[in-house]
Structures are given as structure tokens and as C-alpha cells.
C-alpha positions, 0 to 999 in steps of 0.5 A: 738093370745095373746093380750099381744104379739099383743100389743108388736108387735104393739109397736115394729112396731111403733118404727120402723116407720111401722105405717101400721103394728101397726095400723093393730094390734091395730085394731085386738087387739081392735076387740079382746077386745073392752075395751083394753085401751092402744090399743085404745089410741095408735090407736088414736095416730096413727090417729093423726100422720096420719092428717095434722099438723102445728108446730111452732118453735123458737131458739136463739143461741148466741156465745162469742169468745175470741174476740168481732170479734167472737161474733155471735147471731142468732134468727130463728123462722119457721112454718112447715106444714106437710102432711102425705102421707099414714101413713109411708111418709110425705112432709113438707113445711117450712117458716120462718124468720132468723136474725143474729147479728155479728161484735161487734153487729153492723151489723144485717142481716136478711133472709126469710127462706123456703123449703121442706122436705120428709121421708118415711119408705119403708120396715121393714129395709129401710127408706129414708129422704131428705130436702132442705132449702133456706135462702134468705138474704135481703142484696143483696150482701149476696144473697141466701144460699141453704142448705140441704141433704138426706140419708137412715136409715137401720135396720138390724133385730135389730142387728144394726141400720145405718144411712147414710146421705149427707149434706150441712150445714152453717159454719158461726161463725163471720161476714167474714164467713157470707159475704163469705157465708161459707158452709160445705159438710158432709158425716155422718154415724151413726152406733148404736148396741142395747146393751140390746139385748138378745143374 
């Protein structure tokens, strides 16, 4: 078949998370033309994606409201270990540390963070994902907070993409909300239509 068409097909498959199909197309293309540089680089990228990896993240957040009582800051550092399950699925383990400052800057609360996440592309039109995280505060009165959610991603033959997700998230804006362990139950629907599609 045409080399350019095969490369385009592999790129589209990769964009949809269909890494098995993408790798097959890149391998076929390399057989047709062993010197095809782009296919070689893309295939190497896919091999790296299919290998275990460790990532580290740090974030800092600061809010200043109209009064000092609403001032709130957070520092978060986590490590994420991802174990691929084939090329189209993966399992992640999260561990880290969280520090929050509230009440005019006079109160610091810290917590150990740990959790898990998984994701998978099942078919060209369906993907699933889920995650769970626990924030275990050093202050026994605050206890632990369980967060997370899950959902599905639907790709309707590139006519539109739909993500439906149910999630429990934090709703912390000041010291009172932190003490109460405020959380929010969310139902999220994200609908996307590619306007550049050739009709």
C-alpha cells in the first residue's frame, strides 16, 4: 500500500489511543521502507510508552480573598509509577505529600497522599478510566479524605467525542471547609465536535 497513507493511518490510530494498530502500521511501513525515519521514530516512541516509567510532579497554589480568613495555599508533591498493561492500558500508583496553609497563615496541615489509577482503550470508539486517591492527614481530627472517580470516553467515528465522568473532589477554600472535610460530587459531560472535519 501507499507509504504516506499507512503513516497517516498509524498517526490517526495513535491519536485515538489504538497503539496496537499504530505499532502494526509502523512495523509494516518499516518493512516496506527500512529507511523511513519518521516511522522509526514513531515506533521508538511507542516502545517507550509500553515501558514502565516514574514521573514526579510538584504544584503550588495560593488564593487571596477579600478577607484574610479566605486566604488559602497548598503545596503538593507526588510520584507516579505507571505500569503499562499491553500498549492500550495501564495501571498507576501514586504516592506523595500535601501541605495546606489556612487561617491567616497561622495553621498548617499536612497529609500523606496515595492512590491508584487505571485506563484502557477497549475499541476504536470506547475507552474507560478510573482513579482513587486518599489524603491521610496527620491531624487525627481531620482524618482521611477519599477522592476520585471514573468514566468513559466515546469516539463516534470522528464525528464527535464524548466524555462522561462521575467524580468526588475536594471543595476546600478556607480553614472551616478543611476542618469539615468538604467535598463535591460531580457529574461531568464533555462533548466535542471537530469543526475542521471535511463534511
